[in-house]
C-alpha positions in Angstrom: 34.2 123.3 -185.7 37.8 123.8 -184.7 39.0 125.5 -181.5 42.1 127.5 -180.9 43.0 127.1 -177.2 45.6 129.8 -177.0 42.9 132.5 -177.1 39.6 132.6 -175.4 38.2 129.6 -177.3 38.2 131.2 -180.7 35.5 129.4 -182.7 36.3 128.8 -186.3 33.2 128.3 -188.3 34.1 126.6 -191.6 30.9 124.6 -192.4 29.2 125.8 -195.5 31.3 128.9 -195.9 33.7 129.7 -198.7 36.9 131.6 -197.7 40.2 132.0 -199.3 43.1 130.2 -197.7 44.0 133.2 -195.6 40.4 134.1 -194.3 38.6 132.4 -191.4 35.3 133.3 -189.9 35.6 133.8 -186.1 33.8 134.9 -182.9 36.0 136.7 -180.4 35.3 138.0 -176.9 37.5 140.8 -175.8 38.1 144.4 -174.7 37.9 147.3 -177.3 40.7 149.9 -177.4 42.2 152.6 -179.6 38.8 153.9 -180.7 38.9 157.5 -182.1 38.3 159.9 -179.1 37.9 156.8 -176.9 34.3 156.2 -178.3 32.4 155.9 -181.5 28.8 156.8 -182.0 26.5 154.4 -183.8 25.4 153.9 -186.5 28.8 154.4 -188.1 29.2 156.9 -190.9 32.4 155.3 -192.3 35.2 152.8 -191.6 36.6 152.8 -188.1 39.5 150.7 -186.8 40.2 149.7 -183.2 42.1 147.2 -181.2 40.5 144.1 -179.6 42.4 142.4 -176.7 41.3 138.9 -176.2 42.0 137.5 -172.7 43.9 134.2 -172.6 42.1 131.5 -170.7 45.4 129.7 -170.2 46.8 132.6 -168.2 49.2 134.1 -170.6 49.4 137.5 -172.2 46.4 138.8 -174.2 46.1 138.3 -177.9 45.5 141.6 -179.8 43.7 142.1 -183.1 43.2 145.1 -185.3 39.5 145.2 -186.0 37.6 147.1 -188.7 34.0 148.3 -188.3 32.2 149.5 -191.5 28.7 151.0 -192.2 27.7 147.4 -192.9 28.6 146.1 -189.4 25.5 144.9 -187.6 24.8 145.7 -184.0 22.8 143.4 -181.7 21.0 146.4 -180.2 20.8 150.1 -180.7 23.6 150.6 -178.2 24.3 154.2 -179.2 28.1 154.0 -179.0 31.2 151.8 -178.6 33.7 152.7 -175.8 37.3 152.0 -175.1 37.6 149.1 -172.5 34.1 147.8 -173.4 33.8 144.1 -173.3 32.2 142.9 -176.6 31.6 139.8 -178.7 32.7 140.3 -182.3 31.8 138.1 -185.2 33.6 138.5 -188.5 36.2 137.4 -191.0 39.8 137.2 -189.8 42.2 138.2 -192.6 46.0 138.7 -192.3 46.5 141.7 -190.1 42.9 142.5 -189.2 39.4 141.3 -188.3 36.6 142.6 -190.5 33.6 142.9 -188.1 30.3 141.7 -189.4 28.3 141.7 -186.1 28.7 143.0 -182.6 26.8 140.9 -180.0 25.7 141.6 -176.5 27.8 140.0 -173.8 25.6 137.5 -172.0 26.3 137.1 -168.3 25.6 134.1 -166.0 26.0 134.0 -162.2 27.5 131.2 -160.2 28.1 130.7 -156.5 31.0 128.9 -154.8 34.1 129.1 -152.6 37.5 130.5 -153.6 40.5 128.2 -153.6 43.4 130.7 -153.3 46.5 128.6 -152.8 48.9 131.6 -153.0 47.1 133.4 -150.2 44.8 136.4 -150.2 43.9 138.2 -153.4 43.9 142.0 -153.8 41.3 143.5 -156.1 41.3 144.9 -158.7 44.0 142.7 -160.1 46.7 144.5 -162.1 47.0 141.9 -164.9 44.8 139.0 -166.0 44.8 136.2 -163.3 43.5 132.7 -163.1 41.6 131.7 -159.9 40.0 128.5 -158.9 36.5 128.3 -157.5 34.7 125.3 -156.0 31.2 125.9 -157.5 28.3 124.9 -155.2 27.7 121.2 -155.4 31.1 120.4 -157.0 34.0 118.6 -155.6 36.7 119.9 -158.1 37.6 123.5 -158.6 36.9 125.3 -161.9 39.4 127.8 -163.2 38.1 131.4 -164.0 39.9 134.4 -165.4 39.9 137.7 -163.5 40.9 140.9 -165.5 41.7 144.4 -164.3 38.1 145.2 -165.3 36.6 142.6 -162.9 34.6 144.6 -160.3 34.1 143.9 -156.7 32.9 145.8 -153.6 35.7 144.2 -151.6 39.4 144.9 -152.1 40.7 141.7 -150.6 39.5 138.1 -151.0 40.6 135.1 -148.9 40.9 131.4 -149.4 37.6 129.6 -148.7 35.5 132.8 -149.0 32.0 132.4 -150.4 31.5 134.3 -153.6 29.0 134.9 -156.4 30.6 135.5 -159.7 29.2 137.0 -162.9 30.8 135.3 -165.9 30.6 135.9 -169.6 28.3 133.1 -170.8 30.2 130.3 -172.6 33.5 131.8 -171.4 35.3 131.8 -168.1 36.0 135.6 -167.9 34.7 137.0 -164.6 33.0 140.3 -164.9 32.1 140.8 -161.3 32.6 139.2 -157.9 30.3 139.6 -154.9 31.9 138.2 -151.8 30.3 137.3 -148.5 32.4 139.0 -145.8 34.3 136.5 -143.6 33.8 136.8 -139.9 
């Protein structure tokens, strides 16, 4: 198993699979875009292309892929539709210029509690671009880096250094889906 660190830990599964030199099996987590009419009803009746933007855990610009869904693409659940800006896990074969999608998985979410470590001062939400933040998780002495995106939701519009938070994170990744902050007094 190899890892490409430049994108959100793109897992390359090479064991037991036969691919040409320019094909690699991958699993990507990212945001859909460029869907026809901003959404597609499932099951698909034909080939549909879209764009997948994968957040960069290292804090740089997102990596974009052209993705292709077919009538053979499997869905983890009878979701009914795919929408622009939807966070998805796609499994498929990466070929030059596009990702042929074999399966779409549910996004599993885990919650963690901790305290923010905002060295640059208060943080306004929603963020305008992807942003790395450090959080001291409960019972830890070192901060853990997480990625906030413009789609990260919160009831508060400003967060402060040291503020207690509960974060909802995509399981196995460090992309924060939601932040619930305890108001400071």
